[in-house]
N, C-alpha and C positions, 0 to 999 in steps of 0.2 A: 770568885767573880760576883761579888756583891750578893752572895746567897743564892744565885740562880744556877741551874744546871747549864753546862756549856760544852761545846765541842770545839776543840782548838786544833787547827791544822798547822803543823810545823814541818816544813819540807827540808830544812837544814839538818843534815844527819849529825852535825857537830853539836847540836843542841841536846842537852840532857835535862829532861823535865824533872822537877823535884819529886821525890818519892811520895811525899805526903800531899798529893793533889786532892785527896778526899774522894768521896763517893759521887760528888756532883760533877766532877770533871772527867773528860775523856780527851786524850791527846792522840792524834793520828798523823801519819805522814801524808795521806791523801784522802780526799773525799770529793764527791761530785757536788760542787758548790751549788749549782742550779737545783739539783735534787734536794739538797739539805734545806735550802732557802724556801722551797715549795712546801716543805713539811709543816703541818699545822702546829707541831710542838715548838717550832722555832719562833721566838718572839722578837728577835733583833739580830743585827749583824754588825760586828766590829770589823771595819774595813779600812784599807789604806786608800780607798777611793779611786782605784783604776776604773775607767769608764765602763768597761764590760761588767765588772762586779757591781757597780752602782746601778746599772740598768737591770741586772738580774735581781737585785734586792728590791728595786721599785716594782718590777713586774710581779714579784712574789708578794708585794704588799708588806714588806718588812722594813721598819725604820733602821737607820744607820747610826752607829757611833763612828764618826769620821775621824780617822787617825792617819792623815796624809804623811808621806815620807819624802818622796822624790818627784821630779819632773812635773807633770801637769796635775798631780794628785791634789795639791793645795788649791788650785783653781777649781777643780771638780768639787772638792769639799766645800769651798765657799759658795758655789752655786747650789749644791744640795742643801746646805744648812741655811743660808741666808735668803736664797731666792725661792727654792721649792719648799723649804721648811719641812724636809722629811728626815732630818737627822740632827744630832748634836755633835759638837766637835771637841776633841782633845788633841794633845800633841804639842810639839815644840812651837814656839812663837816665831814670827818673822825675825831673821837675823840671828837666832839662837843656834849655836853649833854644838853638836854632840849632846843635845838636851836629853835628859832622862825623864820619862814620865813615871811618876810614882804610882804605886798601887792605889793610893787614896784617890788620885785623879781619875784613874780607870774606873774604880768603884763608883765614884760620883757620876761619871759619864754614863755608866751602865744603868744606874738607878734612874737618871733623868730620861734616858732613852726608853726604858721599860715603863715608866710611869706617865709619860706625856701622852695623854689621850688625844689631844688635838693633832699632834704630830702623827700618831698612829692612824687616826681617821683619814688624814690627808694622804699618807702613803698608800693606805688601802684603796682610797679613791683612785689614785694614780695607777695602782696595780690593776684595778678593774678596767680602767681606760686602756691600759696596755694590752690586756687580754682581749678586749673587744676589738682593738685595732688589728691584732694578728689573726683573728678568726676569719674564715671564709667570708668575703664580702666586707670585711673591716677596712679601715682607711689604709693601714699598713699593707694588708693583703692586696688591695686595689692598686696601690702605688707600685708595689713589686711587680704585679701583673703588667701594669702599664710600662714599667721599665723593661721587662722582658720583651714585650711586643715592640717597643721602640728599638731595642737592640736587634731583634729579628729583622725589622724593616731596614735598619742600617746595613745589616749583613746581606739582605737580599739586594739592596741598591748597589752595594759594593760588588756583589757577584755579577750583576748586570754590567757594571762599569768594566769589570775585568773581562767579561765575555765580549763586550763591544770593542775593547782595546785589542783583544786577541784577533777579532775579525779584521779590525783596521790594520793590525800588524801583518796579518796574512795577506790582505789586499796589497799592502805596501811591498811585501816580498814578491808577490806575483808581478807587480808593476816593474820592480827591479829586474826580475828575470826576463820579462818581455823587452825591457830596454836593452838588456845584455844581448838578447837574441837579435834585436834590430841592429845593434852595433856590429855583431858578428856577421849578419847577412850583408850589411853595408861593406864590410871589409872584403867579404867573398865576392860581392858584386864588383868592387873596384879591381880586385885581382883578375876576375874574369874578363872585364873590359880591357884591362891592360894586356892580357894574354891574347885576346881577339885582335887587338890593334897590331900587336907584333906579328900575328899570323897573316893579317891582311897586308902589312907592309912588306913582308917577305914574298 
């Protein structure tokens, strides 16, 4: 990996790494990506540019070697490399099918990522901004608190609406029962009047 120590996470059990990976490399089936990126010994991140991975890398202040594969990864890579300028890109070009990225291309990309001081300074700046945002009182923390309060208000309003609807429904049921009683009494009164008339006529 261009002479740098590396940690390579490979989840596919069918993959058999070469025996001669050297003393600089370590291949594992799983690692806590966030914890690894936060480690001070890590200098960069080779990523397919899933958005969560990109955010974790930026929050950790680590530049990216963008290697998009599928779905929205190419769009994410374009934004990270061309707009934020926190990474450099390798991988297949648009329209290329079953493209193979050579070790020379990977090596060149790693060297660029590790050597670009301006890119590193920028991603470290974004990382500090991200950490400030999520601290207590930070913009992200405040926004989350506001969202929670808004959801609570919506829930309280909904509970009041349900309670009012329940009261209205109960009142409606009582009115229906009163109406049924009035009708029943009317029928009884009619029967009683008819009975009395027959008694009088006899």
